[in-house]
N, C-alpha and C positions, 0 to 999 in steps of 0.2 A: 551820665549816659546809662542806658539800661545795661549795657555790657559790663560796665564797671561795677554797678550795683550788684549784679549777679555774682561776680568774682569775689567781692568782699564778703557776701553772705556765706560762701563756701569756705573761705579761708579763716573766717572768724571762729573763735572757740565757743561760740554760743550753742545752746542745745539744739536750736532749730537747724543750724548749719550742719552739725554732726549727724543729725537724723536724716538729713537730705543725702549726705555722702553715703551713709550705710544703706539707705534704700536704693541708691543708684548702683552700688556694688552688688546687691542682691539680684538686681535685674541683669547686669552685664556679665558677671563672673561665671555663672553656670554654663552659659553658651560656649565658653572657652575651655572648660575643664576636659581632661582626658576621658571622663566617663561619658560626657555628651558626645564626644567625637567617636568613641567606640560604639555607641548605640547607633549612630548613623551608619557606620561601616557594616554592622551586623544585620541591616535590613535585607530581607530575602531578595535575590536577584530575579528580575522579571525575564523569563526565558520564553516569552511568547506563547505559542500554542501548547508547548510542553507544560508550562506552568499552569495554564488553564485546565488541562487534562488532569494533572495531579491534584489540583484544587477541587475539581468536580468529582474525582474519584471514579471516573469511567472513561474508557476508550471506545468511541463509537466507530465500528468497523463495517465498511461496505463490502459485500461479497455476493456471490451468486447463490440463489436458493435451490438450483437444480443443475448441478454440475459435478456429479459424483465421478471419481472418488475425492475430488478436490473439496467440494462443499455441497451440502444438501440440507434442506429444512425438514425437520421431523414433525409431522403434523400432530401426532398423538402426544407429544411432550408438552407438559404444562409449564408455564413460566415459574421461575424461582420466586417464591413469595417475598423474600427479604431483599430483592434486587433493588439496585439504584437505577437500573435501566428505565427509560421512559416507556410508557405504554405503547408507543409506536415502534419500539425496538424489541428484538428477540434476545432472550438470555442465552448463555453459553450452552445450556443443556438442550436447547431447541435446534441446534445445528450440529452437523457432524462432517468430518472430512479432513484431508491433509491441510488445506488452507486454514480451516477452522482451528485445528490443533496448534498450528503455528501462531495464529492470531491470539489464541487464549494464553499461550506461553509468553508471548511478548507482553500482553497486558499484565500477567502475573508478575513479571520481572519489573514492570513499571510500578507495581503496587496498586493497580486499579482494576475495576471490574470490566470485562469485555461485554459490549452490547452490540448487536448486529442489526444492520439494515440491508435491504436488497434492492437498490435502485437499478435502473436499466444500465447496461454496459456502456451505452453511448454517453450517459451522464458521467460515468466514472472516467472514461478516457478523455472526455472533453474539458475536464478541469472546471474551475469556477463553481465549486461545490456550495458556496454560500454558508459554510459552517454547519451543514446538515449532517456531516460525518467527519471524522478526523483522519482516517486512513482507508486505503483500499487494500484488502488482502484477498485477491481473487485471481491468482495465477496470471497476473499482468506482466507481459514481457517488456523489457526496456527497449524503447525505440527512440530514434532521434526526433521523430515527429511528436511523440508524447512528451518528450523532455521540454518542449516549448511551453507546456502548461502544467507539468507535474515534476516534483522531485522524486527520486528513487533512492531507496536504501540499498545496503549490501544485498545482493540476490540471495534468496533462501533455497532456491533450487534452479535447475536448468531444464529446458525442454527441447523439443524438436518438432519439426513439421513433416508429416508424411501424408500420403494419399490413401484413401479407402474407396473401393468401388463395390458394386453389388457382386455377391459371390458367384452369380451365373455368368459374369462377364469374362470373356476370353480374349478381348481385343487389346486392352490396355496393360502394358507390361512395365512402362517407365514413365516418369513425370512428363516428358516431352510428348507422349502419346495423347495427353489431355489438352494440348493446345487447341484453342477454339471450341472447347467443350463446356458444358454447364457444370460448374463446380460450386458446391455449397460451402459457405464459411459463416462464422459469426460476424455480424455487422460491426465494423469498427475495430476488428481484431487485427493482429499482425498478419494473419493469413490473408486477409483481404488486401492489405498493403502489398504483400508479396505478389499477388495476382495482378495488381495494378502496376507493378514494377517500381514502387516507391519505397519499399521497406529498407530501412537503414538501422542496423543493430551495432552499437559500439563494440569494437573488438571482433566483428565478424565480416567476412566478405561474402556477399550474397550472389549466388549463381541463379539467374532467372531462367529456369528451364521450360516454364510454361508460358506460352505467348497467346495473347488475344483470347483469353478465356471469357466465357459469359459468367459473370459473378452473380450468384444467388445468395442474398443475405438472410441470416436467421438470428434469433435472439441468442442462441447458444449452439455450440458444435453438436450437442446431443440432438437438438431439433433437426439439424441438417442430416445427421445420420439416420434418424427416424424416417425422413423423407426419402433418402436413398434406398431404404429397405423396401419401399413399395415395388421396386422392380428395376431391372437393368435398363437405364435410360428412360424410365417412366417420368420421374420428376427431376432427376439429377443423373449426371454421368459419374460424378465422384464427389468426395468431401475431403477438404484439406484440414487436418486437425493434428493433435499430438498422438503419439503411439498408444498411450494409456487410455485415452478417451475412446479410441477405436477398439482397443482390447476389451474394455469394459462393455462396450456395446455388443461385441461378439459373445462375450460371456453371458450377457443378458438375453441372448437368442436372436439378435438382429442378423439377417443374412447379408453380411458385408465381409470384405476381406481387404487386407493391406496389399498394396502393389508398390514396387520400386523401393529405392533406398531413401534415407533421410535427405530432405531437401535443404534444410538449414537448421542450425541450433540457435537457441535464444536463452536469455537469462531472466528468471522470474523474480520479481521484487515487490516490496511494499511501497505503495505510492502515496504521496502527500500533495495536496493542492498548493501550487505556487502562489495562488491569489488569495490565500487565507488572510483574514483581517488581522491575525496575530502572526508574528514571525514564525514560519514553519521550520526553519533550518535547525534550531536546537532539537526539535523532535526527530528530524531526519537523522541527525548525528547520534542521538541517544538510541534510536531503534537500530541503526547500523551497528553500534557497539554491542547491542543485545544479540543481533543475528550473528555477528562474528563470534561471539562467545558460544552461541548454540552450535555453530559449525565446529569450533575447537573442541567442545565437550562431547560431540557426537550425537547431540539431541536431534538435530535435523536428519542425520543419517538414519537414525532409528525410526523416525517418523516416515521417511521415504521407504525404507524397507518394509515397514508395517503396511503401508497403503499400496505400494507398487511392487513389492517383492524384489526391489532393486534399489541401488543407491544412485540417485540423480542429483546429488548435492556437491560432488567433487569439484566440477568446474565452477559452480556458483561460489564455493568457498575460496577458490583461487582468483576470482574476478577482482581486478584492481578498481576499487570504487573511485579512485582519483581520476580515472579516465573520463568520468562523467563531468568533471569540472564543476561540481556543485558545492562541495564542502571545502572549508578553508584548510 
């Protein structure tokens, strides 16, 4: 039988039999050695989107090109020559603002170069980015609606919503006075959700003081304020935005003024697309750790004081990220 003949050739002391045994051992033994096992263990772990970013050496950041003091494109700034950023992306020196400084510092701590793109706000809030950018750092507040499509990191600052009217107006004194009036907001922003009565912010109870407003959407809050400046009731009756955007508009000479108290507070965070082709959660976890360290060290406090002359990071630092139910 063939089986018996095979066994005899191996067990016989002949040269051919021993050569066969030695060759077989050379093939089988290395796969079982400790060296081979340790090599398999030491293979780099695939951590999804985070691994891709570290391998590429760039963090592609979506932000607003005209939203000072948070972010603004500098037209006269030339691209960095030695950049890894794609030609369709801006280099760090071409952007300025609070959000920009936060994004640059996060990229530095990741060990990669920051590259900026400026898509429309609706594209950012809508998710399904298709890998065109990695994160959004654009003063985006955490809301329950956005959490359906986006992951959020530890907040890096906190904001508030207030009303601004034309400086000549003497009628509106409180938020409720603007019920039924024309109010400008950035399209897709939390401000619009508030006016629609659908805004939900984790950890916050919303008091809907304005009813049945006529919502007028804009690309940014600053565009809405510019339209309000045309005159009292000409294009708008009011704009709902954050205190610092309105303060900056007044400083720049727009004839607007703030009315009433703060309507609600929110938490501003870095967003990541849930629908990324690579697992986004390790990136969310790593950036959360970076933001928490920046809070603890006082880096974010200093940036807030530099751009806003006040510290708007206290409640953001205390925010319990586990409330969002995203991270293990």
